[in-house]
GUBAVO-624990 format. One line per 5 residues: their letters; for each residue x negated, y, z negated of C-alpha. Coordinates in steps of 0.1 Angstrom, whole numbers, padded with zeros to 4 digits. Each point is the difference from the previous one (the first is absolute). Layout:
BEGIN
a> X/Y/Z; ...
This chain:
BEGIN
mailk> 0000/0000/0000; -0029/0023/-0007; -0013/-0005/0034; 0035/0007/0016; 0003/0033/-0020
qqset> -0035/0012/0013; 0010/-0006/0037; 0018/0031/0016; 0023/-0022/0021; 0012/-0022/-0030
rtipv> -0003/0027/-0028; 0036/0010/-0002; 0017/-0035/0005; 0021/-0009/-0030; -0014/-0029/-0020
iilsg> 0021/-0024/-0021; -0020/-0027/-0021; 0016/-0034/0002; -0018/-0022/-0026; 0003/-0027/-0025
llpda> -0017/0023/-0024; 0019/0026/-0022; -0014/0037/0001; -0020/0007/-0031; 0021/0022/-0021
reapy> -0031/0012/-0018; -0012/0017/0032; 0011/0033/0014; 0026/-0003/0029; -0015/-0007/0034
adisd> 0001/0031/0020; -0006/-0016/0033; 0028/-0027/0000; 0038/0005/0006; 0009/-0030/-0021
wvvkp> -0009/-0033/-0018; 0020/-0030/0006; -0006/-0032/-0017; 0000/-0034/0016; 0025/-0016/0007
pepkv> 0018/0031/0009; 0037/0003/-0002; 0012/0010/0035; 0019/0030/-0016; -0030/0012/-0018
lwqal> -0022/-0003/0029; 0026/0018/0023; 0001/0028/-0025; -0037/0004/-0001; -0001/0001/0037
eralv> 0027/0028/-0001; -0018/0021/-0025; -0033/-0004/0021; 0015/0012/0031; 0021/0028/-0016
nhnqp> -0029/0013/-0017; -0022/0000/0028; 0005/0036/0010; -0027/0004/0024; 0008/0022/0030
lkvli> 0008/-0017/0032; -0028/0002/0026; 0004/0004/0037; -0027/-0003/0025; 0006/0023/0032
ieddl> -0018/-0013/0030; 0003/0028/0024; -0026/0018/0024; 0022/0031/0003; -0011/0021/-0030
dlaqv> 0031/0024/0002; 0024/-0028/-0001; -0019/-0017/-0028; 0004/0032/-0020; 0036/0001/0005
lttlf> 0005/-0035/-0012; -0024/0005/-0029; 0022/0031/-0011; 0032/-0022/0004; -0014/-0028/-0023
arhqi> -0013/0026/-0025; 0036/0012/-0006; 0008/-0035/-0014; -0031/0000/-0022; -0016/-0027/0025
etfhv> -0038/-0002/0000; -0012/0000/0036; -0032/-0008/0018; -0008/0009/0036; -0023/-0015/0025
qtgre> -0003/0007/0038; -0014/-0032/0014; 0007/-0038/-0003; -0034/-0007/-0014; 0005/0025/-0030
aiqls> 0036/-0015/-0005; -0015/-0034/-0004; -0027/0013/-0024; 0023/0021/-0022; 0028/-0024/-0002
qqvip> -0023/-0024/-0018; -0010/0027/-0026; 0035/0013/-0008; 0024/-0030/0008; 0027/0024/0012
dllvl> 0037/-0007/-0008; 0009/0011/0035; -0017/0008/0033; 0009/0026/0026; -0015/-0011/0034
dlglp> -0005/0017/0033; -0012/-0024/0028; -0021/0021/0021; -0029/0003/-0023; -0038/0004/0008
vndgf> -0021/-0028/-0011; 0023/-0029/-0005; 0037/0006/0010; 0031/-0006/-0019; 0002/-0037/0012
avvdw> -0035/-0007/-0011; 0007/0015/-0034; 0030/-0022/-0004; -0019/-0030/0013; -0026/0005/-0028
lrqhn> 0025/0008/-0028; 0017/-0034/0007; -0032/-0018/-0009; -0003/0017/-0033; 0020/-0017/-0029
rlcqv> 0006/0034/-0019; 0012/0020/0031; 0018/-0027/0022; 0033/0009/-0015; -0003/0038/-0003
plvvy> 0030/0019/0011; -0006/0017/0032; 0014/0031/0020; -0012/-0001/0036; 0003/0038/0011
tardl> -0008/0000/0037; 0009/0018/0032; -0002/-0034/0019; 0031/-0020/0009; -0006/-0034/-0013
ndher> 0011/-0032/0013; 0013/-0029/-0021; -0035/-0019/0003; -0019/0032/-0011; 0024/0005/-0031
erlrl> -0006/-0035/-0010; -0038/0005/0002; 0003/0030/-0023; 0023/-0015/-0028; -0016/-0002/-0036
gqtlf> 0023/0002/-0030; 0031/0021/0005; -0005/0018/0034; 0016/0030/0014; -0004/0012/0035
ltkgr> 0004/0038/0006; -0006/0017/0033; -0016/0035/-0001; 0020/0025/0019; 0032/-0017/-0006
ispqe> 0003/0003/-0037; 0001/0031/-0020; -0022/0006/-0029; 0030/-0002/-0024; 0011/-0033/0014
feqrv> -0036/-0014/-0003; -0001/0011/-0035; 0034/-0016/-0009; -0007/-0033/0016; -0035/-0003/-0015
inlln> 0011/0010/-0035; 0030/-0024/0003; -0026/-0028/0009; -0021/0010/-0031; 0031/0000/-0022
rmirg> 0009/-0035/0011; -0036/-0011/-0010; 0003/0018/-0034; 0034/-0013/-0009; -0010/-0034/0009
ktgdr> -0028/0003/-0026; 0015/0022/-0028; 0036/0011/0006; -0013/0036/0003; -0001/0022/0030
lndet> -0018/0031/0012; 0015/0034/-0003; 0019/0002/0033; -0001/0036/0013; 0011/-0011/0033
hsds> 0039/0001/0007; 0021/-0012/0028; 0033/0012/0010; 0009/-0033/0016
């Protein structure tokens, strides 16, 4: 556990101890663990420990924007900042592969026409990585994609949005809805939704 807490990519992951040993009542509470469950665990006790760990895991969501258009990347960064979402930005496929291993993003926003490894190459690489092969993905491109190309680009939950055919407001609403589905699946909470639809 000490090693995990020293690594930047695993430092903030909640930890539940599942052990045949009882925690030592004479020691101070363990600051680095969410809960301690004694074997054999009662299902209800284990479930409650998992719920507490996830609810208390109040780390900001992390979005990696992979876009070579700096102006558009700034617009997207501002959009996510309104929802207290931490953003990272890279301009090339190579940088995307490198940074995604360091930050383990909760969501990727991917343009396809990138210098140094295009979007297809990025997804091909992510699929081989056990921590990233199921990351939710928003493919945001000006290209019209056929069914075969869409299948090549699927990771976890995947949205396909076309530049020029979707307003910034609709982009925001659909992406925040995707993030809210992810959050509700984990904790029952949701982001502050500042986007509204009249429909």
